[in-house]
Each structure stands twice: as structure tokens, then as C-alpha cells.
N, C-alpha and C positions, 0 to 999 in steps of 0.2 A: 553774534547771527541771531537771528530775528525767530519767534518760536514758530512763526509761519516755514522759513525755512527749517528751521529742521526737523519741524513737521513733516515735511518733504522728504529732506532726507533719510528718514526715518523708516516712511513708507518704500523707498527706494529700497534701502536696504535689504526690508522685509521680504521685497520682492524678489529679492535677485538671491534672498537664501532658497527664498520657498520653488521657485525654478531648477536652481542646485538640487536641492534634494527631489525638485522629480526627475530631472537628468538620470540623476543614482538611480532613483530608484525603477524607472522604465531599463536604466542599463543592467541592473540587479534582474529583473523581470527577462530578458534575452538574455544574460548567460548560462541563469536557471534555467531556462524552457531548453538552452541547446545544450545543458550538459546532463537532464533527465531524459530528453529524447535520447541521447547514445546510451544513457543506464537502463532505456526501456529498449532500445532494439537487443542488447545484453540480453536482458531478462529475457524480452520474447521468444531469442534462438534457443536459452536456454533449457526454461521451465520446463517447455511441452515434452519435454525427452528425460528429465530424470527419472521419471516411473519409469519409462520403455527401458532404460540404461540400465535399472535396479531388476528388469525384467530380464534386458540380456546376462547378468552376471549371476543368474539365477536364485534372485530373491521369489519369495510367498508374496500372495497378495497381501495379507499380515503385512510385512515389510515393508511393501509396498506403503502402506498406511505410517506404517512407523515414522519412514522421511517427510512424512509432513505433521507428524508428532515434534520430534523429535527439534524442527526448526520451530515451530509456532510456538514450543513449549520456554523455547530457551528465551524467543521473542520476548515473549509474554513477561519472564521475568525481569529483563531487561532494557524494554525502550520506555518504561517510569522513571525508571533511575538516572535514565541518559536524557528524556525529557527533561525533569529537573535541573539536572547539571546543564544542560541546555541553557534554561530559564534562569538559573544561577549566576553562570557566565557572562550571561549575555550574547553566547557565541554560537552561532547557525553554523555559518560554511565548515566548520572545522569538523563538524561531529556529521554535515553529512557526505562532506570527501574522505574521511575518515571508515564510514559504515561502505559506500559505495568502493572502495579498492579492495576492504575486507572480504564484502561480496567476490569481486574476482580476484583475489588470491585464491578462494578458496573452490572459486567453480576451474581456475585453473587446475588447480591440485589432484580434482577429480578424474582427468585427465590420465592421471598417472598410476590410481591406485588400482587392482586386480580382481579386488571382492564389492560387494555388496554393504559387508559393515563398513570396510574403510569408506562409501561415500555415505553411507548415513553417519559416522565421525564427522565429517567433513561438513557436510549440511548442518548439522549439531553447533558448530566452531563457527557455523557461515549466521546461524542464529542470534548467538551470544553479542559479535564484532558486530554483525548488516543491522542489531537494532538501534545502533548509533545512530544511524541515519533517519530513520521515519519521524519522530517524533521531531526535529529542529526541521527535518525539510516542508513539515506542512507547517511549524508556527510562522517559519520563514516564507511559506506562499500568504497567508493570512497575515503578513505585516505588511507584502506591498501592495496591500487595494483596504481599501474602508469596506466593498462590495464584495462580502466574504462568498454568494454564489456563482458569480461573475471570474473571479479572480480563478476560485478552485475549478469551475466550467474549464477554464482556459486549461489551465496544467494538466488537467484529466484529457481534452481532449489533446494536447501535445505529448502528454504519454503514451497513451491508448494511439496517437499513433505510431510513435515512437515502436510500440508493443507487436505492433500490426506489422510493421516490414521484417520487425525479428520474428516472428512468428513464420512467414510465407520464407526470408533469407533462410531460417531451419527446419526448414523442410526440403530446401533445396542442398545446403553446406553438410546434411548429413548422408543425400543418396548419392554426391561426389564424394565427401572427406570423410563421412563417417563419424559417430557420435561423440567418436576422442578430440577431433580437431574442433569439432562445435565449441567445445568447452573450453578451449586454449585460446577462440579467437573473440568469443564470449566476455573472458578474465582479462585480455587486452584492452575490449570495449573500452569495462569498466574503469582501467587504469585512464586513461584520455578524459571519462566524463569527471572521474577526480581529479583530474588534476585542472581541468575549466570549471569548477565550483568554487575551487581556490580564488578565483581570480575576483570574486564577489566583492564587494565594498559592504563592509560594515562600519557602522558607527560604534565609536569605542564607547562604553559602557562606565566605565571607571571601575567597574568590581575587578576583581580578584582574578589572574589565569586559570583556565583549565590546570595546569600540572597545580596549583597550589591547591584547589579544590579538592582535590584528588587526593594529594596525600597528607592533607589534614587533615580531612571529611572521612576520607573513606573507610578506616576500620572504628572508626565511633559506632555506638548503640546510638548517639543521639541524630548520625546523618542518616539511618534506617528510620527512628522518632519521626526528624522533619519530614521524612519522604511519605511516611504513611499517617500524619495528625494532619498537616497543613492543609494539603488542595482534596486527597484522596476522600475522608472523610467527608469533607463540604461535594466535593462529585459528585460522590455516590450516596447523598443524599433526596428525598424526594423526586421529582420529576426525572430528574437528570440519572438518578440513581437506574429508573425502569427503563430510560432509554438506553444507558447500558447495559441491558438485562436483553433488552432486544435485541440491538448489535450481534450481541454473543451469542444466540439462541439463533437468528440468519447464518452467523460464519459458523455454527454444528452444520447448519444441511449445507451450507457451502463445501465445508470442508470435508463431508459425508461423500459430494457428490466430484468435487474436482480435488480431489486425491487419488480417488480411480478411473476420472475419466479418461485417461490419455492410453491405456490399457485398454479399455474398453471401444475407444475410437480404434486404434491400431487392430484389436480383433474383431471388430464388424467392419471395417471399412478399409482398413490397410494401414501400411503403416505412413504410408504420403498422407491421407485424411487428418493425424494427429497436426500439423503446422495452420493447415489451409481453414480447419474449425477455430483452431485458437486466433489465426488471423481475421476470422470474418468476424468473430468475436470484438477483437480489440480494434476493424473498422468500426464496427458500428457505435464502440462507444467515442471512437477519434471524431465521427461526425455529427454524433448528439449530444458531445459534453460539452461545449461552450453553452450549444442552444437552452439545454434545459438548464445550466448554470443561471442564466437571466431568468428564467421562468422560475426557478427554487426563488430569486434574490423576489421575483413580482407575487408569488403566491405562497411563497410558506414554505418551510423543509417539511414539516411535518408531512404537507398532502401528495410530497411527490415519497418518499418516505414510506408510506403504505401501499403508493403505487408498487416503488419499487421490490418490497416483500410481495406480494401478488406477482410480480413479473416472475421473483424466482421459483414460486409454485408452479406457475404455468411452462416455464423452461424446461424443469426438470422432471415433468410428467412429459412431455413431450420428446425428453432425448430418450426417455422409456422406452416409447413406443413407435418412434420413426425410423425405421430401418431404411426409406433409399434416405440414400448420401444425396443428395439435393437439394428435398425438403428440409433434409439438417442442416444443411447449409440456410436456410430462410429461421431455423430456429437457433441457428450464433449467433445470426444478427438481435434477434430480441432477446433473446442472454447478454451479450454486450450493452443494448441499452438497461438492459436493469442492475447491471454492473454500475455504470457509468452516474446511475441516478442513485444508487447507493452511495460511493462515495460521494456524488457531490451532495445531499442531505444530511448526511449523516458529520461530513465536516463543518457544511454551512449550519448545523444546530448547534455543534459546539460553540462554533467561532460567535456565533451571536446568542449564546447563554452563557461562555465561563471569560471573566475578567482576564483584562489581557497577560497581565500578571502571572497569569496563570493557566493560558493557552494553551503553552507546549505539554505541559504534565496535564491540560483536559487531553490533548489531540494522543497526548502519549498514551493515556488512560481509552481512547477510542481503539485505538492501533492494538492495546494489549487482551483490549477485548474481543479484536478481532483473529486476533492470535490464538487466544485463549478456545477462542470456539474451532477454530482450526487444530487445535490441540484431544478436543471431544471426538467431531468429526468426522476426522482420517480414523478413530481406533474403532469410529461404527461404519465407516465406511469399508474398513481394510476387511474386518468381520464379514457384514452383509453381502458384498461383492463377490466372497467366495464361497455363498450358497449362491446368488443370483444380483446380477446389476441392477436387475429390472426393479427387485425385491427394493434394494439402497437407495433407487433414484424416489422410488416410489415412496417410502418412509421419508424423506426428508417434507414431508406435507405435515410432520408430528411438528417438530418445535418453528416451521414458518408459520402455520395456524397461531401457536401460544403468542409467537412475537406480533402476529398481526392485531391480535385480542388487546395484549397490554401496550400496544404502540396506540391503539384507539384514544389510551387515555391521556396524553401528552397532549401536552398546550400548546396550541397551532401557531 
């Protein structure tokens, strides 16, 4: 065969292979988007009513805060190791499906407990096993496109649309069927979502299986040393370390507010308002997520991250002092925009500044810092809200102001 013919044949093969990879990627995007939409419908149904359920079971405001502390403390501890395992095995979909199904199992179980302590225990277990999902989910999304801001924006829009649907559905279900039935339906949707995730086609990496990794490595001190010393120290060095600290501070403020906000909305505007206000936040995030992702690709993640921090300060101040429910709906829309801007900009910042081989660990550390902020924030929020909701909301300006000053030092 002539050299020219060989070159043409090789070119056709490469083109065919590229088209096949593109089709697989598009199929994976569709499957993951469908699964995450359904999962977020479930999250949107159940999460806003966890605090309300705790109060119905007789919990104090401080115990309501502990509900978030328990979940996010365990998430902080387990997300980074799960991210490392996902990188080490080259496996994303199994971790996502396992985490989603675990969250569904514990939501279902909550419907059958009769005490606030029981719900707290189940929420703690949910944090442990559910943390398998988040780093693998973020890493898989980042691998579906070279345009980090756009792909995260697309998925944030899809997921927030699901969350919004869940928020509005939650209000209706609670009104007609009650909170316990809400948790059962939420768990059922999460089992469906986990099954859909398993349809994703991942390329074989030739590495050891997940089972082998757990049996061989889990009990060894070297496994812990690998997690701490390989990527962790590099990720916490220099400007990346400053970035992760700012994320922690922003999430302290977020935890102060959102750990008690459901109770605040119920007491101020009525039980019906809880799902509606959260739904409007999700609607705003769904409508603006993709366009904000494209703008982040064009103008840089740092600029939008600073805007997001400022948005937190404005939203929480308005929530503290606006008592008209119709005006609060406008505040909720603003709040939804600052949330999706935060997720898009921080995820894009990690994707652009962490190499591919350590990306799940970088995303895991990002999620761990968010969870850690939600360990400290709800403790403060539960205590301060017991004195005054307004005091709690205004005090969020302290961590937000410090985060903004530190974020100004980040490279653009």
C-alpha cells in the first residue's frame, strides 16, 4: 500500500475515533444531566423541610444547627478520601451512584423515626456515605468538556432547575401528604437517579478495581500519608491555599444563614413560603447558570467570585430587614444568582488551576472547604438565631468581608 494511501487511511481512522469519542461524551452528558436533574428534584423537595421537621419533633434552634454540622462535618472528613479513590481507580460513575443511593436510603429512613435525635443520626450517616458523590460528580463534569466555565454552567443550570422543581413540589406534597411522605418520595427519586448514572460509559483505565483499592489500602498508614502529602500540600500552597480559605469563610456565612432560614421563613411568612422562596432561588440559578458560565470563560473566574461574595452580603442583609413576602421573592432571586455564580466561579477556578491527574482531589478539597464552612457556620447560626435571626444574618458580614479582602489577592 502506498504511503499516501496509508496516510489517508490513518486519517480516516483517527477521524472515526474522534467522532466515536464525541458521541460517547454527548451521550454521557445527556445521561448525567438526566440523573442529576432527578436527584436535585429530590434534594429540592427534602432539604428545605429538614429544619422544619426537626422543630416539629421538638428540637431547639441549636439542635437544628447541629443537623447541618453533623452532615457537613462527616462530608468534610470523607469527601477528600473519596475523591482520591475516584482518581486512583479512574472510576466516576460508581462513586456518584453509590453516593446518590445512600442519600436516598437515609431520607427514606427519616420518615420512620419519631425523634429529633434519630433524624440527627441519620443525617450524620447521610454525610458519610453521600460524600462519595460530590468529588466524582465534579471531576466527571470537568472531563466532559475543555471549557470548564461553560460545562459547569450548563450542569448548574440543569441541577438548579431540578432543585427548583423539587422546591415547588415539596410545598405541594407537604400541604397534601405531610413531611414524612415527602421524605419517602425523595428517597425513591434518588434510587432512580442512581440507576440512571450507572448507564454512563467510562473508558477502562487498566487500574485496579475499587474493591482491591479498599481491601489493600484502607487500613494502611501509607494510604493516609498519600492523601495528605501527595496533592493536599500542593493544593493548599500559595494562591490556591488562599482561595480555599476564602471559600471556607464564605460558607461559614452561608451556613449561618441557611441552617436556620427555613425556620425563619416559616415563622415570618408561613409554612407555604419555605418551598416557594427556595424555589425562586433555584429558578434564578437555573436561568442564569449557563450564561454566567460562559461569561466566566470569557472574563475570568476571579472577577465573578468577587461579585458572588458581594452578592452574599447584599442578599443576607436584605433577608434580615425585608418583611414583605413579595419583596423577599425578589431577594430570593438575587440570592439564587449569587449562589450559582459562586459554584461556577469556584469550580472553574479549580479546573483551571489544578492538573487533570489531581482534579477530583482538587474538587474534593473545594467541596470539603464548603462542608467545613457549613460545620462552623451552623454552630454560630444556631446560637445567634436563638437570640435574634436579624443578629445572625447581619453577623455574616464579618466572614464575608474577610473573604472578599483575601480574594482580592488571588491572581486573575
